N, C-alpha and C positions, 0 to 999 in steps of 0.2 A: 233244566228243571229247577226252579227256585225253591228254596226251603221256606215253607210256610211256618214261621215261628209260632204264630198263634195256634195253628192246628196241632203242632207238636206239643205245645204247652198243654192244650186241652187233652191230648192223648195221654200225656204224662200224669195229669191230674186225675183222669179217669182210671188209669192203671193203679195209681196210689190209692184211690178211693176203693176200688174193688179189692185190692190187697188188704186194706184195713178191714173191710167188711168180712173177708174170709177169716182173718185173724180173730176179729171180735166174735164171730159166730163160733169158731172153734173154742175160744176162751170161755164162752158162755156154757158150752156143753161138754168140754173135755177136761176132766180133772187132771189127767196125766199131763196135758199141756201146761196147766197152771202150776203143777208140781215142778216140771222142768224149767219153767220161767223162774221160780223161786231158787232152784238149784243153780241156775245160771247167773242170777243176780248175785248170789252169795259167792259163786266161783269167780266171777269177774271182780267183785269187791276184794276178795282175797288176793287175786292176781295183781291188783294195783296197790294193795297194802304191803305185800311181801316185796323184798328186794329182788325183783325179776328183771330180766332184760326186756327191751321193747318187743323183741321177737317172741320171747316166751309169753308175754302178755297177749300179743296178737294171736298166737296159736291157741291159747286158752279161750279167748273171746270168740275167735272164729269157729273153733270146735263146738262151743256152746251154741252158737247160731245154727250150725249144721245140725245139731241135735234137735233144735226147735223146728228146723225145716223138715227133718225126717219125721217128726211127730205130726206135722201138718200134712205131709204126704200120706202117712199112715191113716190119719183121719179121713182124708179124701178117698183113699182106697176103701176103707170101711163103709163110708157113706154110699159109694157107687155099688159096692158088692151087696149091701143091704137093699138097695133099690132094685138091682137086677135080679137078685136071688133071695127073696125074703124067707124061703124055706131053707132048711139045712141042706148043704151041698158040699161034698168034699173039695171041689174046686174053689168054692167061695171061702171055705175054711183055710185052704192053703194060701190063697191070696191075702187074707187077713193076717195069717201067721207070718208070712214073708214080710209084710209091712211092719209088723211088730219086731221081727228080727232085725230089720234095717235100723229101727230106733235103738235096739239093744247094741248093735255093732257100733253105731256112732257114739253112744254113751260109753262103751268100752274104750273107744279111741280117745275120748276126752279124759277118762279115768287113767288110762295108760300115759297120756301126755303129762298129767299132773304127777304121777308116780316118777316118771323119768326126770321131770324138772326138779322135783323135790329131793330125789335120791341121787341125782347127778348121774 
């Protein structure tokens, strides 16, 4: 089976386009995503300004991206829950709260990484 490079390239372009559309849509509607982007730009800038090792910088940047991914997952959960259950429902609330908790835990991981790096 020969690899169809043109088809793979189209698939990659489509995937990148859909990903960008998802990010742009969340950016337009989710203040928390915009706030986390600002925090992560500042965090990454600080990581490159301070005298850190490449591994420490990589950890800070990677955890920042994981926080953004968690925020996007949380947004997706909230959108689906609101679509499936527009009325108040304890299961819907639990799903949304768990998504929010995932964002909080990833943010804590990033914060603890900074503390450990800075305090040694």
